[in-house]
N, C-alpha and C positions, 0 to 999 in steps of 0.2 A: 656206344651211342654218344655223340657229342651233345652237350648241353650248352654249347657256346652261344647259339642263337636261340633265344627264348622269345616267345610271343606273349604279350600282355593281353589277357582276355577278361571279359566281364561275364558273370553268371546272370543269364536273363530269364531262366525258367528252372524250376525244381519240381519234380514229380515224385511222389511217394508211390512206387509201383507195388511194393510188397512191404511187410513189416520190417524187412532187412535191406531192401534195395531202393535207392533213389537214383533218378535219372537227372542229369544236369545238362542244360543247354549253355554253350559257351560261344560268345561272339567277340571278335577282335575289338579291343578297347579303342583303337583309333578309327574304327569304322571300315577298315579295309577288308577285302576278301581274305579268308583264311586259305592256306595252301590246299591244293587238291590232294586226294588220297586214293589209294587202291583198296580193294576188298581185302580185309585181314589186317589193315594198318592199326597201329596204336599210337598214342601220344603219351609222353611222360608229363604229369602234372607236378609242378613244384609248389609246395605250401610252406610258408614261413610261420612258425608257431613259437612265439617267444624267442628263446635262444636256440631253437632247433629248426632244421629244415627237413621236410619229408619230400621224397620223390617217388611217385607211384605211377606205373604205366597202366593205362586203361584202353580197351579196344574202342575204336570209333564205330558208331552205329550209323545206319542210314545208307543211302545210295551213293556210290562214288561219283555219280554224274550230277548230283545236286550240289550246287554251290550255295554257300550260306553258313550257318552256325554248325559247330560240332556238337554231337551228343554222346555222352558217356554214361554208363550205369555203374554205380558203386555199391557193392554189398558190404554192409557193416560186419566186419569179422568179429567172432566171439572174442571177448577179452581184448578188444581193439585198443591200441594205444598209439597208432601211427596215422597213416594217410586216410584210412577209411573212417576212423573216428573223427578226424579233423573235417572231412567232407560232410559227414552226417551231423556233427554238432556245431561246427563253426561257420560253415559256408551258408550264406544267405543270398537272396536276390540282390544283385548289385555288387556282390563280393568280387574282388579282383584276384586273379590267379595268374601264374605264368606257366606256359606249356612249351614243350619241344615241338619241332616240326614232326609230321607223321613219319613213321618208320614201318615198313612192312616185312615182317618175318613169318607171316602166316598167309601167304598169297593163295589165291585160287589157281589151280593148275588148269590151264585152258585147253584141255583135251576135249574131243567131241564125245567122249564116253559119258557114263553116268557118274553122278557125284552124290555121295551119301554123307550127311552131316549128323554128328552125334553130339548132344549137348546135355549138360546137367546144370540146373539152376541158372545162375548168372553167366555161366559159360556159354550161353546162347548168344551173348552180345556180339561177338565178332561175326556171327553168321548172318546178321541182318544185311550187311554189305555183300557177303558172299551170295546170299539168295537174290538180292537185287541184280547182281551181275549175271548170275546163272539164268534168271528169267529173261533178262534183256538179250542174252545170247541164244535163248531157246534150247538150253541143254537140259536133259533129264536129271532130276534131283529129288531127294527126299530128306526131310529132317526128322530125326528121332530125338525127342526132347523129354527128359526125365525131371520131374519136380517132386518135392516132398508131399505137398497137398495143394488143394485149390487155393488156399491163402497165399501160397508162394508161387502161384502161376501168373504173375503179373504181365508177362509178355504174350500169353497165349492168344488173346483176342487179336492183337496186332498181327501175329503170325498167321492166324487163320484167315484174316482178311488178305494177307499177302500171298499165301501159298495154298490155301484151301486144303484139299485132301492129301497134299504132299506133306502135311504135318502129321506126325504120329506121336501122340502124347502118352506118357506113362506116369501115373500118380502112385508113388510108393506106398502112401497110407491106404490106398485101395488095393494093395497087393499086386500092383502092376510093375513089371520090370522089363528091361531090354534083354532079350535073348541074343547076346552078341554072336555066339557061334552060328545060330540059325540065320541071323540077319546077314552076316558076311558070306556065309556059305552059299546063299541063293543069289548073290549079285552076279551080273554078267561080267565076262572077262573085260579087263580094262577099267573097271570102276575105281574111282578115287574116294578115299574116306578121310574125313576131317573130324577130329574129336577135341572137345574142350569141356572139361568138367572135373569132378573130383579125381584124385589120383587113381583110385580103384577103377574108375570108368576108363581112364586112359590105358591102364594096364590091361583091363579086360578086352578092350578093342584091339590092342596090339597082339595079345595072346590069341584071340579069335582069328585075326588075319593070318597069323602064322599057321594056325591049325588048318585053315582053309587053303593054304599054299600060296597066299598072296606074296607078291614081291614087296619087300619092306619099303620101297620107295613110294608105294601107293597109300601109305598111312601117314597122315600129316597132323602134327601138333606143334605148339610153340612153347618155349621155355624162357623164363626170365631168370638170369643168374643174379647172385648177390652183387651189390655195388663193388666195383673193383677197388682193391686196396683198403677196404674198410674192415677193421678187426671185428670178429663176431660179437664182442662185448658191447659195441656201440650200435648194433643193429636192433631194431625193434622186434618184438615178438611176431610181427606180421610179415617178417621177411619170408619170401617164398622162393624155392629153388627148383620146383618141378612144374611141368605143364599143368598137371592136375590141380595143384594148389593155386596156381595163378588163376585158372579159370573158375575154380570154386569160390575164391575170394573176390574175384573181379579186379584184381590188381596183381602186380608182380612184386619183386623185391622192394621193400620200403625201407630206406635208410633213415635213421633218426640220428643226425649228425650235428655237432656243434657248428656254428656258422663258419669258423675258421678251418673246418675239416670237411668241406663239402666234397664228397666223392662222386664220381660219375657213375651212372647206372649202366652196368654191363648187361647186354642183352644178347642171347644166342639162340639159334634155332635148334630144337630137339632133333636128335637123329634116331 
């Protein structure tokens, strides 16, 4: 991904959705319209912190047809030292950030069949745009959303208003969990499945699809690789290299680089 063209944005709203997740509203600093995006798109946010630069990708929430500000949700990672800590501790209303143009490596596959979305925690964020597009096209869909407990279910009310009975919620502290094998085994032929959550959730979805005889091309996830050309010792502990970690943390690989060694963030689609 090229970071040559960056857009200056101002933070115009901050919402504390859960104890660990904040949602940020970003508007163009010059008042112009931000670029349009497709369902599944993300942006890379560049944050300058003293003598270091963090670059973290975050999924764009909201409907692809709505022009206006961008919204991203950031989960503060445990032992955070990079992008998520900066966003949670240093970003305030009116703060200025720089972002890349949207890139889409997790698009909606526009078939006329059914679409099953599986999310864990903050991994639900890319699905807001997917759901808006699916509903606009009148395509059958359902979202299976796992959270730790009610305190961490900050998106549930919005999702219920958006999709009603097509939301299936699982609260792990109440002993609820997704039966991946049963879920995928009962889907009609031609169903597409999208997953974003902890690594074990991604792995379980893939394993269940294989057990059910699904074609591997019908299981979709995204993966953010480490910044290209950056030695491991200069990466922050928040660097993420798998789709599960990306979705669980709400961000991808976060490089903590000296200003004279700014690396570009390499992004690739999981296979």
